[in-house]
C-alpha positions as a Markdown table, in Angstrom:
| # | Residue | x | y | z |
|---|---|---|---|---|
| 1 | Unk | -20.9 | 94.9 | -91.2 |
| 2 | Unk | -22.0 | 90.8 | -91.6 |
| 3 | Unk | -20.4 | 89.9 | -94.4 |
| 4 | Unk | -16.9 | 91.6 | -92.9 |
| 5 | Unk | -17.2 | 90.1 | -89.7 |
| 6 | Unk | -17.7 | 86.8 | -91.6 |
| 7 | Unk | -14.5 | 87.3 | -93.4 |
| 8 | Unk | -12.8 | 88.0 | -90.4 |
| 9 | Unk | -13.8 | 84.9 | -88.9 |
| 10 | Unk | -12.9 | 83.1 | -91.9 |
| 11 | Unk | -8.8 | 84.5 | -92.2 |
| 12 | Unk | -8.9 | 83.5 | -87.9 |
| 13 | Unk | -9.2 | 79.7 | -89.1 |
| 14 | Unk | -5.9 | 77.5 | -89.8 |
| 15 | Unk | -5.2 | 75.9 | -93.2 |
| 16 | Unk | -7.2 | 73.3 | -94.3 |
| 17 | Unk | -5.4 | 70.1 | -94.8 |
| 18 | Unk | -4.5 | 69.3 | -98.0 |
| 19 | Unk | -7.1 | 67.6 | -100.6 |
| 20 | Unk | -5.6 | 65.5 | -103.1 |
| 21 | Unk | -2.2 | 63.5 | -102.7 |
| 22 | Unk | -1.0 | 66.6 | -105.2 |
| 23 | Unk | -1.5 | 69.0 | -102.4 |
| 24 | Unk | -0.2 | 67.4 | -99.8 |
| 25 | Unk | 3.1 | 66.9 | -102.1 |
| 26 | Unk | 3.0 | 70.4 | -102.1 |
| 27 | Unk | 2.2 | 71.2 | -98.0 |
| 28 | Unk | 5.7 | 68.2 | -97.6 |
| 29 | Unk | 7.7 | 70.3 | -99.9 |
| 30 | Unk | 6.9 | 73.4 | -98.6 |
| 31 | Unk | 8.0 | 71.6 | -95.5 |
| 32 | Unk | 11.0 | 69.8 | -96.4 |
| 33 | Unk | 12.6 | 72.9 | -98.2 |
| 34 | Unk | 12.1 | 75.4 | -95.2 |
| 35 | Unk | 10.0 | 77.5 | -96.1 |
| 36 | Unk | 7.9 | 77.3 | -93.0 |
| 37 | Unk | 11.6 | 79.0 | -91.6 |
| 38 | Unk | 10.1 | 82.3 | -92.3 |
| 39 | Unk | 6.6 | 81.8 | -93.5 |
| 40 | Unk | 3.5 | 80.9 | -91.3 |
| 41 | Unk | 0.9 | 78.7 | -92.1 |
| 42 | Unk | -1.7 | 78.3 | -89.2 |
| 43 | Unk | -2.3 | 74.9 | -88.8 |
| 44 | Unk | 0.9 | 73.5 | -90.6 |
| 45 | Unk | 4.2 | 75.7 | -89.3 |
| 46 | Unk | 3.9 | 78.1 | -86.5 |
| 47 | Unk | 6.9 | 79.0 | -85.9 |
| 48 | Unk | 8.2 | 81.2 | -87.8 |
| 49 | Unk | 7.3 | 85.4 | -88.0 |
| 50 | Unk | 10.3 | 86.5 | -90.7 |
| 51 | Unk | 8.0 | 86.4 | -94.0 |
| 52 | Unk | 4.2 | 87.3 | -94.0 |
| 53 | Unk | 1.7 | 84.9 | -93.0 |
| 54 | Unk | 0.6 | 82.4 | -95.5 |
| 55 | Unk | -2.3 | 80.6 | -94.1 |
| 56 | Unk | -4.5 | 82.0 | -96.5 |
| 57 | Unk | -2.3 | 83.3 | -99.4 |
| 58 | Unk | -4.7 | 81.9 | -101.8 |
| 59 | Unk | -7.0 | 84.4 | -101.4 |
| 60 | Unk | -4.8 | 87.4 | -102.5 |
| 61 | Unk | -5.3 | 89.1 | -105.9 |
| 62 | Unk | -1.6 | 89.6 | -106.5 |
| 63 | Unk | 2.1 | 88.4 | -105.7 |
| 64 | Unk | 5.0 | 91.0 | -104.9 |
| 65 | Unk | 3.0 | 94.2 | -104.2 |
| 66 | Unk | 1.0 | 93.8 | -107.0 |
| 67 | Unk | 3.7 | 92.7 | -109.3 |
| 68 | Unk | 2.5 | 88.9 | -110.2 |
| 69 | Unk | -1.0 | 87.5 | -110.5 |
| 70 | Unk | -1.7 | 85.2 | -107.7 |
| 71 | Unk | -2.5 | 82.1 | -109.2 |
| 72 | Unk | -0.4 | 78.8 | -109.7 |
| 73 | Unk | 1.8 | 80.5 | -112.7 |
| 74 | Unk | 2.2 | 83.5 | -110.6 |
| 75 | Unk | 3.3 | 81.2 | -107.6 |
| 76 | Unk | 6.2 | 79.3 | -109.2 |
| 77 | Unk | 7.6 | 82.4 | -110.4 |
| 78 | Unk | 7.5 | 84.0 | -107.5 |
| 79 | Unk | 8.6 | 80.9 | -105.6 |
| 80 | Unk | 11.5 | 80.6 | -108.3 |
| 81 | Unk | 13.0 | 84.4 | -109.4 |
| 82 | Unk | 11.5 | 86.4 | -106.9 |
| 83 | Unk | 15.3 | 88.0 | -106.8 |
| 84 | Unk | 14.6 | 88.8 | -110.6 |
| 85 | Unk | 11.3 | 90.0 | -110.8 |
| 86 | Unk | 11.6 | 92.3 | -107.0 |
| 87 | Unk | 15.6 | 92.7 | -106.8 |
| 88 | Unk | 15.8 | 93.2 | -102.7 |
| 89 | Unk | 12.8 | 91.5 | -101.4 |
| 90 | Unk | 14.1 | 89.7 | -98.4 |
| 91 | Unk | 13.3 | 86.4 | -100.3 |
| 92 | Unk | 15.7 | 84.3 | -102.0 |
| 93 | Unk | 15.0 | 83.4 | -105.0 |
| 94 | Unk | 14.2 | 79.3 | -105.4 |
| 95 | Unk | 15.2 | 78.1 | -108.7 |
| 96 | Unk | 18.6 | 77.0 | -107.9 |
| 97 | Unk | 17.7 | 74.8 | -105.1 |
| 98 | Unk | 15.0 | 73.7 | -105.1 |
| 99 | Unk | 13.2 | 71.7 | -108.5 |
| 100 | Unk | 10.8 | 72.4 | -110.7 |
| 101 | Unk | 8.2 | 69.4 | -109.6 |
| 102 | Unk | 8.8 | 70.9 | -105.6 |
| 103 | Unk | 8.1 | 74.7 | -107.1 |
| 104 | Unk | 4.9 | 73.5 | -108.9 |
| 105 | Unk | 3.6 | 71.5 | -106.3 |
| 106 | Unk | 4.2 | 74.2 | -103.8 |
| 107 | Unk | 2.4 | 76.7 | -106.0 |
| 108 | Unk | -0.3 | 74.5 | -106.1 |
| 109 | Unk | -0.5 | 74.2 | -103.1 |
| 110 | Unk | -0.5 | 78.0 | -101.4 |
| 111 | Unk | -2.9 | 78.6 | -104.3 |
| 112 | Unk | -5.5 | 76.8 | -102.6 |
| 113 | Unk | -5.2 | 78.1 | -99.2 |
| 114 | Unk | -8.2 | 80.5 | -99.1 |
């Protein structure tokens, strides 16, 4: 019970601030490309409830209901090609509207949200 209580308490916390300039770029790209229009990251963007709360997304093992491993590469693939990987998902693919550097930065920032 103590381990579970500690996990619950950690999940209730807001996202930690970016620890490096590269992670700041990822957070800023997340906001600039309006990912926060659908996704909440507590402590960063709390205005939307359309998509999953991504506050601690980096602690998940998989993405897309088990489709991809949750690491930088998996996150970048998911962001860029959501519809190709999981047709009909409510999230649009981003490869046509977000440049590769921004996608990689967003993926790195999301990966460290634990």
